[in-house]
C-alpha positions as CSV (number, residue, x, y, z in Angstrom):
1,M,-14.7,10.2,-11.4
2,N,-13.7,12.7,-8.7
3,S,-10.2,14.2,-9.0
4,I,-7.4,12.7,-6.9
5,N,-6.8,14.8,-3.8
6,V,-4.6,13.4,-1.0
7,N,-2.6,15.9,1.0
8,S,-2.1,13.9,4.3
9,E,-2.4,10.5,5.9
10,I,-5.1,11.6,8.3
11,G,-7.7,13.8,6.5
12,R,-11.2,12.3,6.6
13,L,-11.3,9.6,3.9
14,K,-13.8,10.2,1.1
15,G,-12.7,7.6,-1.5
16,V,-10.5,4.5,-1.5
17,I,-9.5,1.7,-3.9
18,L,-9.6,-1.9,-2.6
19,H,-9.3,-5.4,-4.0
20,T,-11.1,-8.3,-2.3
21,P,-8.7,-11.2,-2.3
22,G,-9.8,-13.9,-4.8
23,K,-8.6,-17.2,-6.3
24,E,-5.2,-15.7,-7.0
25,I,-4.1,-16.0,-3.4
26,E,-4.7,-19.8,-3.5
27,Q,-2.6,-20.4,-6.6
28,M,0.7,-21.1,-4.9
29,T,2.4,-24.0,-3.2
30,P,5.1,-24.1,-0.5
31,E,7.7,-24.2,-3.3
32,T,6.4,-21.0,-4.9
33,T,5.7,-18.8,-1.9
34,H,9.0,-17.1,-2.2
35,H,8.3,-16.2,-5.8
36,A,4.9,-14.9,-4.8
37,L,6.5,-12.8,-2.0
38,Y,4.7,-14.6,0.8
39,S,6.0,-16.3,3.9
40,D,3.1,-18.7,4.2
41,L,0.1,-20.0,2.4
42,L,-3.4,-18.4,2.9
43,N,-6.8,-20.0,3.2
44,L,-9.0,-18.2,0.8
45,N,-12.4,-18.8,2.5
46,I,-11.1,-17.5,5.8
47,A,-9.2,-14.6,4.3
48,Q,-12.3,-13.5,2.4
49,K,-14.4,-13.6,5.6
50,E,-11.9,-11.5,7.4
51,Y,-11.6,-9.1,4.5
52,S,-15.4,-8.7,4.2
53,F,-15.5,-7.0,7.6
54,F,-12.6,-4.7,6.7
55,N,-14.4,-3.8,3.4
56,K,-17.8,-3.3,5.0
57,V,-16.4,-0.9,7.6
58,L,-14.7,1.2,5.0
59,S,-17.8,1.1,2.7
60,S,-19.9,2.4,5.6
61,W,-17.5,5.3,6.0
62,C,-16.7,6.5,2.4
63,D,-16.9,5.6,-1.3
64,T,-15.0,2.4,-2.1
65,Y,-13.9,1.2,-5.5
66,Q,-12.9,-2.4,-6.4
67,V,-9.9,-2.8,-8.7
68,K,-11.6,-5.6,-10.7
69,D,-14.7,-3.4,-11.4
70,L,-12.4,-0.5,-12.5
71,L,-10.4,-2.8,-14.7
72,K,-13.5,-4.1,-16.4
73,Q,-14.4,-0.5,-17.3
74,V,-10.9,0.0,-18.8
75,L,-11.3,-3.2,-20.9
76,D,-14.7,-2.0,-22.2
77,I,-12.7,0.7,-24.1
78,P,-11.3,-1.0,-27.2
79,S,-8.2,1.1,-27.6
80,A,-7.4,0.9,-23.8
81,K,-7.9,-2.9,-23.9
82,I,-5.4,-3.3,-26.8
83,E,-2.9,-1.0,-25.2
84,L,-3.0,-2.8,-21.8
85,V,-2.9,-6.3,-23.1
86,K,0.0,-5.5,-25.4
87,T,1.9,-3.7,-22.6
88,I,1.5,-6.7,-20.2
89,L,2.3,-9.4,-22.7
90,Q,5.4,-7.5,-24.0
91,R,6.7,-6.9,-20.5
92,E,6.2,-10.6,-19.5
93,K,7.4,-11.9,-22.9
94,K,4.2,-13.7,-23.6
95,E,3.2,-12.0,-26.9
96,F,2.0,-15.4,-28.2
97,L,-1.1,-15.1,-25.9
98,Y,-2.3,-11.9,-27.7
99,L,-4.8,-13.5,-30.1
100,E,-6.1,-15.8,-27.4
101,M,-6.8,-13.0,-25.0
102,I,-7.8,-9.9,-27.0
103,D,-11.2,-11.2,-28.0
104,L,-12.2,-12.3,-24.5
105,S,-15.0,-10.4,-22.8
106,S,-14.0,-7.6,-20.4
107,E,-15.2,-9.7,-17.4
108,V,-13.4,-12.9,-18.4
109,L,-10.2,-11.0,-19.4
110,A,-10.2,-9.0,-16.1
111,N,-10.4,-12.3,-14.2
112,Y,-7.5,-13.8,-16.1
113,L,-5.3,-10.7,-15.7
114,I,-5.8,-10.9,-11.9
115,E,-6.3,-14.6,-11.2
116,G,-3.7,-15.8,-13.8
117,Y,-4.0,-17.3,-17.3
118,P,-4.1,-21.1,-17.0
119,Y,-2.0,-23.5,-19.0
120,K,-3.9,-25.3,-21.7
121,E,-2.6,-28.7,-22.9
122,G,-1.9,-28.8,-26.6
123,L,-2.1,-25.1,-26.9
124,H,0.8,-23.9,-24.7
125,S,4.4,-25.0,-24.4
126,K,4.9,-27.9,-22.0
127,E,7.3,-25.7,-19.9
128,Y,4.2,-24.1,-18.3
129,E,2.4,-27.3,-17.3
130,P,4.1,-27.7,-13.9
131,L,3.3,-24.1,-13.1
132,R,-0.4,-24.4,-14.1
133,Y,-0.3,-20.8,-15.4
134,V,1.2,-19.1,-18.4
135,L,0.6,-15.7,-16.8
136,D,1.1,-15.7,-13.0
137,P,-1.7,-14.8,-10.7
138,L,-1.4,-11.4,-9.0
139,Y,-1.0,-12.9,-5.5
140,N,-0.4,-9.5,-3.9
141,L,-3.1,-7.3,-5.5
142,F,-5.1,-7.0,-2.3
143,F,-2.3,-4.8,-1.1
144,T,-3.5,-2.0,-3.3
145,R,-1.2,0.5,-1.7
146,D,1.9,-0.7,-3.4
147,A,1.4,-0.5,-7.1
148,S,0.1,3.0,-7.1
149,S,-0.2,5.8,-4.5
150,S,-1.9,9.1,-4.5
151,V,0.6,12.0,-4.0
152,Y,-1.3,15.3,-3.7
153,N,-3.3,15.6,-7.0
154,R,-1.4,13.0,-9.0
155,V,-0.8,9.3,-8.8
156,L,2.6,7.7,-8.4
157,I,2.7,4.6,-10.5
158,N,5.2,2.7,-8.5
159,A,8.2,1.0,-10.1
160,M,7.9,-2.3,-8.3
161,R,11.0,-4.0,-7.1
162,T,10.0,-7.5,-8.2
163,D,8.8,-8.5,-11.7
164,V,5.9,-10.6,-10.3
165,R,4.1,-7.4,-9.4
166,D,4.8,-5.3,-12.5
167,R,1.3,-6.2,-14.0
168,E,-0.3,-4.5,-10.9
169,S,1.3,-1.2,-11.9
170,F,0.2,-1.5,-15.5
171,I,-3.4,-2.2,-14.5
172,M,-3.5,0.7,-12.0
173,E,-1.9,3.1,-14.6
174,S,-4.6,2.2,-17.1
175,I,-7.3,2.8,-14.5
176,F,-6.0,6.2,-13.6
177,K,-5.5,7.1,-17.3
178,Y,-8.8,6.0,-18.7
179,I,-11.2,6.0,-15.7
180,F,-10.0,8.9,-13.5
181,G,-8.2,10.9,-16.2
182,T,-5.4,11.6,-13.7
183,E,-1.8,12.7,-14.3
184,T,0.6,10.0,-13.3
185,I,4.2,9.9,-12.1
186,N,6.2,6.9,-13.3
187,P,9.9,6.4,-12.3
188,K,10.3,3.6,-14.9
189,L,9.9,6.2,-17.7
190,I,13.2,7.7,-16.5
191,S,15.2,4.8,-15.1
192,D,14.9,1.0,-15.1
193,E,17.0,1.0,-12.0
194,A,14.6,3.1,-9.9
195,S,12.1,1.3,-7.6
196,T,9.4,2.7,-5.4
197,E,6.4,1.2,-3.6
198,G,3.4,2.8,-2.0
199,G,4.1,1.4,1.5
200,D,7.2,3.5,1.6
201,V,5.5,6.8,0.6
202,L,3.6,8.7,3.3
203,I,2.0,12.1,2.6
204,A,2.9,14.1,5.8
205,K,1.7,17.5,4.6
206,E,1.1,19.4,1.3
207,D,4.9,20.0,1.1
208,I,6.4,17.1,3.1
209,L,6.8,13.4,2.3
210,F,8.1,10.6,4.5
211,I,9.8,7.9,2.5
212,G,11.3,4.5,3.4
213,N,14.5,3.2,1.8
214,G,14.8,-0.5,2.1
215,L,13.8,-3.8,0.4
216,R,11.4,-2.2,-2.0
217,T,12.2,1.5,-2.5
218,N,15.8,2.2,-3.4
219,K,18.0,5.3,-3.6
220,K,17.4,5.6,-7.4
221,G,13.7,5.8,-6.8
222,I,14.1,8.4,-4.1
223,E,16.4,10.4,-6.4
224,F,13.8,10.3,-9.1
225,L,11.2,11.7,-6.7
226,C,13.6,14.5,-5.6
227,N,14.3,15.5,-9.2
228,Y,10.6,15.3,-10.0
229,F,9.6,17.7,-7.3
230,A,12.6,20.0,-7.9
231,T,11.3,20.8,-11.3
232,R,7.6,21.1,-10.3
233,K,7.3,22.7,-6.9
234,P,9.2,25.6,-5.4
235,K,9.5,23.9,-2.0
236,Q,9.3,20.2,-0.9
237,K,10.8,18.4,2.0
238,I,11.4,14.6,2.2
239,L,12.3,12.7,5.3
240,V,13.9,9.4,4.4
241,Q,14.3,6.5,6.8
242,E,16.7,3.6,6.0
243,L,15.0,0.3,6.8
244,P,16.5,-3.1,7.8
245,Q,16.6,-5.6,4.9
246,T,16.8,-8.7,7.0
247,L,13.2,-9.4,7.7
248,D,10.1,-9.1,5.5
249,S,8.2,-7.4,8.3
250,Y,10.3,-4.3,7.7
251,I,9.4,-4.3,4.0
252,H,8.0,-0.7,4.0
253,L,8.1,2.4,6.1
254,D,4.4,2.0,7.0
255,M,5.3,-1.3,8.7
256,V,7.2,0.7,11.4
257,F,5.5,4.1,11.4
258,N,2.1,5.7,10.7
259,F,0.3,8.9,11.6
260,L,-2.7,8.6,13.9
261,N,-3.7,12.3,14.0
262,T,-2.0,15.7,14.0
263,N,-0.1,15.0,17.3
264,E,0.1,11.2,17.6
265,C,1.7,8.4,15.7
266,I,2.1,4.6,15.9
267,A,5.7,3.5,15.9
268,F,8.0,0.6,16.2
269,T,10.0,2.5,18.7
270,P,13.3,0.5,18.5
271,L,13.8,1.8,15.0
272,I,11.8,5.0,14.9
273,C,12.6,6.7,18.2
274,K,16.0,5.5,19.2
275,E,19.3,7.0,18.2
276,N,22.3,5.1,16.9
277,T,20.2,2.3,15.4
278,G,22.6,1.8,12.5
279,F,20.0,3.0,10.0
280,N,20.2,6.5,8.7
281,T,17.6,9.2,8.7
282,T,18.0,11.9,6.2
283,L,16.1,15.2,5.7
284,I,16.1,16.3,2.1
285,D,15.2,19.9,1.4
286,I,14.2,21.0,-2.1
287,D,14.2,24.8,-2.5
288,N,13.6,26.2,-5.9
289,G,15.4,23.4,-7.6
290,R,18.3,23.2,-5.1
291,I,18.5,19.9,-3.2
292,T,20.3,19.6,0.1
293,Y,20.7,16.7,2.6
294,K,21.0,16.8,6.4
295,E,21.4,13.7,8.6
296,Q,19.0,13.4,11.6
297,K,19.6,11.7,15.0
298,S,16.5,9.5,14.5
299,F,13.3,9.4,12.5
300,I,11.2,11.0,15.3
301,E,13.8,13.8,15.7
302,G,13.5,14.3,11.9
303,T,9.8,14.8,12.3
304,K,10.4,17.5,15.0
305,A,12.8,19.3,12.7
306,L,9.9,19.5,10.2
307,G,7.6,21.1,12.8
308,F,5.7,18.0,13.9
309,D,5.0,17.4,17.6
310,L,4.1,13.7,17.5
311,K,3.6,11.5,20.5
312,P,4.8,8.0,19.6
313,I,2.4,5.3,20.7
314,S,4.4,2.1,20.8
315,C,3.5,-0.9,18.6
316,G,3.5,-3.8,21.1
317,G,3.5,-1.6,24.2
318,D,6.5,-1.2,26.6
319,D,7.9,-4.7,26.2
320,E,10.5,-4.9,23.4
321,W,9.8,-8.6,23.0
322,M,6.1,-7.9,22.3
323,Q,7.0,-4.9,20.1
324,R,8.9,-7.3,17.8
325,R,6.2,-9.9,17.9
326,E,3.4,-7.5,17.0
327,Q,5.4,-5.6,14.4
328,W,5.8,-8.9,12.6
329,H,2.0,-9.0,12.1
330,S,1.6,-5.4,11.1
331,G,1.2,-4.0,14.6
332,A,2.3,-0.6,13.4
333,N,0.3,-0.7,10.1
334,F,-2.9,1.0,11.0
335,F,-4.9,3.0,8.5
336,C,-6.4,6.4,9.2
337,M,-10.0,6.9,8.2
338,G,-9.8,10.4,9.7
339,E,-8.0,12.2,12.4
340,G,-7.8,9.8,15.4
341,K,-10.1,7.4,13.6
342,I,-8.1,4.2,12.6
343,I,-8.5,0.6,11.7
344,G,-6.2,-2.4,12.1
345,Y,-5.8,-6.0,13.2
346,A,-7.3,-7.1,16.5
347,R,-4.6,-9.8,17.0
348,N,-2.1,-7.1,18.1
349,T,-3.5,-7.0,21.6
350,H,-0.7,-5.1,23.3
351,T,-0.8,-2.4,20.6
352,I,-4.6,-2.1,20.9
353,E,-4.2,-1.8,24.7
354,E,-1.7,1.0,24.3
355,L,-4.0,2.8,21.9
356,N,-6.8,2.5,24.4
357,K,-4.6,3.9,27.2
358,N,-4.1,6.9,24.9
359,G,-7.8,7.6,24.5
360,F,-8.8,5.5,21.5
361,D,-12.1,3.7,21.9
362,V,-11.8,0.1,20.9
363,I,-14.6,-1.0,18.5
364,K,-15.0,-4.4,16.9
365,A,-15.5,-4.4,13.2
366,E,-18.5,-6.8,13.6
367,D,-20.2,-4.2,15.8
368,V,-19.8,-1.5,13.1
369,V,-21.1,-3.8,10.4
370,S,-24.1,-4.9,12.5
371,G,-25.0,-1.3,13.3
372,K,-24.4,-1.8,17.0
373,E,-21.7,0.9,16.9
374,Q,-21.9,4.3,15.1
375,L,-18.4,5.5,14.4
376,D,-19.2,9.2,14.2
377,K,-20.3,9.1,17.8
378,H,-16.6,8.5,18.9
379,N,-14.0,11.2,18.9
380,K,-11.1,8.8,18.7
381,F,-11.3,5.1,17.9
382,V,-9.6,2.0,16.6
383,V,-11.7,-0.4,14.7
384,T,-10.3,-3.9,15.2
385,V,-10.6,-6.6,12.5
386,E,-10.3,-10.2,13.5
387,A,-7.7,-11.7,11.2
388,S,-5.5,-14.7,11.2
389,E,-5.1,-15.3,7.4
390,L,-4.7,-11.7,6.1
391,P,-1.5,-11.0,8.2
392,R,0.2,-14.0,6.6
393,G,0.4,-12.0,3.4
394,C,2.9,-9.6,5.2
395,G,0.7,-6.5,5.3
396,G,-1.9,-4.7,7.3
397,A,-4.7,-2.2,7.0
398,R,-2.7,0.6,5.3
399,C,-1.3,-1.9,2.9
400,M,-4.8,-2.9,1.8
401,T,-6.0,0.6,1.0
402,M,-5.2,3.1,-1.8
403,P,-6.9,6.4,-0.8
404,I,-7.8,8.7,-3.7
405,I,-9.7,11.5,-1.8
406,R,-9.2,12.9,1.7
407,E,-10.5,16.1,3.2
408,S,-8.0,18.8,4.2
409,V,-6.4,18.9,7.6
410,N,-6.1,22.0,9.8
411,W,-2.6,21.7,11.2
């Protein structure tokens, strides 16, 4: 496999890891949605149709890798298979499943590790019968951004805030260890209290990170990253934005801010651009092991202090009512395929209109897939994916992608 190389959010995408949603997203009821971290139930058939256009657009642009295919390759390595199964079962306190699972074929085992290991009457304890599963399905795996995230030439194995997602991190760590041969960064090796998730980690430049501090990434996790870079790089800056913890739509920084190119960003302006919001913005400067902190008036002012000159394009347009509505369904969560070349949900019509006013050609995903539109003929564009089910999972285009290779950017 090619080495990991991601030094920005906007360099032309060369390789990305995806996961097509499967049976795992149907294995919940209204009573278990909170446990699964959902706000609603998804229809699998519709979600897969929507995702297929997203997948095909990215596959026409760069190399794409599916988590399940990579996991099968890991499980084909006997020692890796033993290590991963033991790690998962020990963490989930299900060691009694080891003999049942270890002799399964790589394909069958990969399916069970993702879609859940079903309860079998007479073999498993009756306590699992009402749940249907002894091992939970990985309901959130199609948000491949969260469990692991490329940080320069390494991969951050994120210390997930909720136990239901721990297995995702174990799977991704095994993939990067055995398939990519990549050095990983793991906060859990240092502190059980640290939590980080990929939606909160944005690679601004080779020496600058933007990080969200909210529901999923805590101060212990940010402290871990500061100490990590303090011992490995002479200089590193980290801009931290505190996020509201009242609504799931604010779950990560990338739900309120994303780069579009070197001089534009998409932003939920009430939080990102206004001062005195009640949520702190802190600039952390790491200089030869010395760590200093300086409060900023707002997040956008913090970006200016770092030398960026970003024009905010408002999620939802000028109307704050629409800003809040569209932010709820990932209206700020666009994904850069290259500088000024983005993809996101078509349902956020006011946001799409605002992007179009700022020179982004609006291109339907269906037209890219059919060959009607050639993306390289457009200087700036937004590919729109028709989606009603996917947004119900509380994530957008950036959430569903884990880039591993991007070209460098000339700032």
